[in-house]
N, C-alpha and C positions, 0 to 999 in steps of 0.2 A: 241641662243642669237646672235643677229646681231653684226656687227662690230661697228655699231654705238653705241649700247647700252653697248657693252663690254668696250668701252673707254669713257664711259659718263664723268668720272671724268676728263679726259684730255680736253674734250669739254667744260666742265664747267670752268676749269682753263684758257682756251683760252677766254671763255666769260668774265672772270674777267679782263683779260688783255685789251681785245678790248672796254668793257664797261668803264673802267677807262680812257682809252685814248680818246674815243668818248666824254665822260662827260667834260674832259678838253678842247677838241677841239671845241665841238658844245653845250654848255651849254644852250643856247637858245632853241635848238631844244628839249632837254629834258624837259625843263620847259614848253614848249607848250604842249608836250605830257601829262605831269602831270596835266595840266590845263583842259584836256578833261574829266571832270567828271560830273556825274548826281547822285545826292543822295549819295555821297561819294564813288561811284563805278567808277574807271577809265575805260572808254570805250575800250581803247587799250588793257588793260589788261584782261578785260571780254572777248573780242573776243580770245585772245591768249589762255586764260584758257579754253574755250570751246573747242577750237581745241586741247588742251592737254588732256582734261579729256573725252570728248565724245568717242573717239576711244578706250580708256581703258574700259569704261562701256560698250562698244559694246560686250566685251568678257564675260561679266557677264550674266548668265542665271539663272533668278529667278525661273525658274521651277525646278532647282536643289535642291531647299529647301526641296523637298519631300524626299530627300535621307538622311537628317539630322540624322534620327535614325540609320543608318548603321554605322556611326562612332561618336556616341554621346560622347564617352569619349574624343576623340581627339578635337572634337567641343568645349566641355566643358573647356578643358584646355586653348584653344587659346581664348575663350571668356573671361575667367578670366584674362588672361594675358593682352589682348587687352584693356579691359574696366575696370578692377578693379586694375590693378597693373601698367601698362605702363604710363598712363598720370599722375599718382600720383608720381611714381618714378621719372619721368622726372621733375616734379615741385620740388620735394626735392633735386635731384641732381643739377638742374639748380641754385636753391637758394643756395645751399652750395657752389658750385664752383663759380658761377658768383656774387653771392650776398655777399659772404664772403671771401672764399679763393683767388680768383682772382680779387676781387674788386679793390685793390690799382693799378692794371695794366690796368684797364679799364678806358675809358673816364668817367668824372664825370656825376653821375646821370644815366648812360646808362644801368646799370646792369638790372633794372626792365624791360626795353624794350627788352633785350636779352632774359630774362627769359620767357616774353611773347611769344616770338618766338618759343622757345623750347616747350612751352605749346601747342601752335598750332601745331607744328610738331608731337607731341606725341598723339594728341587727336583723330587721325583718322587713322585706319589700312590701310596698302597699298592695292591698288585695282588692279593694272595691273602687275607690276614687279614680284609680288609673283608668277604668272604663270611661269615666267622664272626660279625663284629660285627652285620651286617645280619640275620642269622638270629635272633640274640639279642634283637633289638628288634622281631621280626616285620615286618621291612622287605619292601617290594615287590621280589620277586626279579628281575623284569624290568628294573626301573630300576637295581638294583644292577649286574645284568650288562652292561646297555648303557653304564652310566656308566664302569665298569672297562675295557670295550673301548674306549671313546672315549678314556679317559685314556691307555691303553697306545698307541693310535695317535698321540696328540699327543707322547707322551714321546719317540717315535722321531725326531721332528723338533725338539722343543723342549728336550730336556734339555740338550744341549751349548751351544746360545746362551745359554740362561737362566744356567746355572752359570758360563760364561765371563763374562757381564755382571756378575753379582753378585760373583765373585771379583775381577774388575777394579776395581769400584766399592769393594770392601774393600781395595784396594791389595795384592792377592795375585797373583803372577805366574801365569798360566794356561798350562800346557804344552799348547798346543792339540792337538799331534799325539798326545799320550798320552790326552787328553780324546775325541778323535774315535775313537781305536782302543777305548777303553773302551765308547763307545757302540755301536760295531759288535759287540764281543764280549759285551757284558752286557746289550744291549737287542735289536739287530736280528737277530743270529744265534739267540739263544734264542727270539724270537718266531716266527721262520720254522720252526726245528725244532719247537717246540712245537706250531704250527698243523698242520705236516705230520703229526706223530705223531698229534695229536688226529683229524684226518680218517681216518688209518688205522685207529685204534682204533674209531672210530664206525662202521665198516663192519660190525663185529661187534655193534653196539648200544650204547645208553647204559649197560647194565649192565656191558659189558666196560670202558668207559672208567672207571667209577667204581671197579671193582676194581683197575684199574691205578693210579688216583689214591690209593686206600687203600694199596697196597702201597708207592708212592713217598713217601707222607707222612713216615714216620720217617726215610727216607733224606735228605729235603730239611732237616729240622730238624737231623738229626745232622751234616749238612754245615755248617749254620750255627754250630752249637756247636763243632766242630772248628776251623772258621775263627776263632772267638773264642778259642779255646785258643792258637792261634798268635799272634793279636794280642796277648793278654796275656803271652805268653811273651816278646815283645819290649818290652811296656810295663812289665813287672813292676818293675824298678828304680825307675822314675819313680813308680809308683803307691805303692810301699812308702815312698818319700820324701815323697810328696805325696798322702796319702789323701783330702784334703779337695777335690782337684781334680775327682774324679767328681761329688761333691755340687754343686759350683759349675757344672759344665757342665750339669748336669741342670735347673738353675733356668730358663734361657731356653727349654729344650725343653718344660718343663711350662706356662710361660706361653703359648708358641705353640700347643701342643695345645688348651688350653681356649679360648684367644682364638678360634682358627678354627673349633672345633666350635660356639662360642657365635654367631659371626657367621653361619654356614651355617644353624643352627637358627632364628635370629631373622630372616633374610632369607626363609627358607621360610615362616615364619608371616605375616610381612607380605605375601607374595605369594600367600597362600591355598593353599600346597602341602599336600596330604594328609599326615597324620602318618606314615604308612606309607612315604613317600618322604623326608619331612623327617629321620627318624631316621637312615637309612643315608646321607643327605646330610651330616649333621652328623659322622658317624663316618669317611666317606670324605674329607671336608674336613680332618679333623684328624690321620689317620694317615699314616705315611710308608713308603715302599718302602725299608726300612732294609737289606735284602740288597744292592740296587744301590748304596745309599750306602757301605756297607762296602767293597765291591768297588772302586767308583771312587776311594774315598780311598786305599786301598792302592796302586792303580796310579798315582795322580797324586802321591802324597806319601810313600808307603812305609809299611811296617809299624810302624815305630817313631815314626811322626808323630803329632802332636797331633790332626790331622784324623781319622785312623784310630780314635783313642781316643774322639773326640767322637761319631762315628757309632755306636760301640758302647754308649755311654751311652743313646743313643736306643733301642737294642734291650732294654737293662736295665729301661727304664721303660714300654716299650710296652704290655705286657699290663695291669699293674694300672691304668695311666692310662685305657686305653682301656675297660676293664671298668667304670671309675668313670663315664665318659661314658655308657655303656650304662644304667646305673642312673639316672643324671640324666634322660636322655631318657625312660625308661619312667615314672619318677616325675612327670614334668612333662607327661604326655599330657593330663590334664584341662585344665591351663592352656592348652596349645597348642591343643586342639581347640575350647575356648571362644572363643579369639581368632579362629580362622578362620570359626567360624560366626556371629560377631558382625556 
C-alpha cells in the first residue's frame, strides 16, 4: 500500500479545505466548469472519472473467471452480500438514520438526496482497493481476482436496475436516461478500453503491464482528489453552515461497512471456507466502488447535490474503516480456524 493510498483520508480532508476555500474565492470558475455539460454529463468530471477508473480496471483479468469453481463457496458468500444484502441494507440504514433519526439536524428536504448518494455508494462493489486489502490479510489471490472480475461483469448489467429500484423505493425520481448514460460512460466504456489496453500491454509481458500500472497509480488518485476539490467547491457554503452533516452521513456508512463485513465473515466460517478466502470475502463485501458512485451522483443529481456529498463522505471514511477490518480479520484468525476445524 503506497504512502498516498495509506493517507487517502488525510488527502480527502485537505481537499475539503482547499475546495471550500476555492469555492469562496473563485465561484465563477466553478460555475463555468459546471456549465461544461453534454446530455447531463459534465465533461470535466467524465475525463477525471476515466482517469480514475481505467487504471483500476486494468488490474482485472476476466480470464480469471474460469477459476470460479475452485472457491465456489467463498464466491457465493460475497455475491450474496454484495448484491442481495449490501444495497438493501444501505437503503434501510440511510432511511432510518438520515430520513428519521437525524432528520431534524439536516437541512430541510435534504434527507432524500443524501439517501440517494448512499444507495449509489452501496450499489457497486469495489474494483481496485480490494486488491490492497486482500494482500494485507494474505488473501487467496486467485479468489480475489476471480471475485472482482465476476462483480465487474455483473455490475455492467445490474447497476442501473438496482439503483433504479432502490431510488424508486426511496421515493426519489429516477432520471433513467441519465442513469443509463452513466452506466455506459463510467462502466461499459472503461471496461472495454481497459481490457483492450491490458491485452496490448501484456504482449510485452506482465512486467510491462505492472510498470504501466505503477505509472498510472498517482494519476488515478490525483484525478479522484481533483474531483473532490470540485465537489467541495460547490458544497463549501453548505458545509460551512452545517459541519455536522458530514458526521451524520458517515454513521449509516460505518454501520453498513461493519455489518456486511461481519455477515460475509460469519457466513464463510459457517460454510467452512478457508480463512485465506474468508478474509478478502469480508473486505470485498464491505467496500464500495466510490469512484463510480461519485461520478454517477454528479451525473444524476449535480455537483451541489446532497447525493454527491454523501458519496464523498464514503471516500473520506474508506481507508481507516477498511484498515480496521483488516486488523479485526487478522486478529480473529485463530477463532475463525478453530470454528471451521471443529
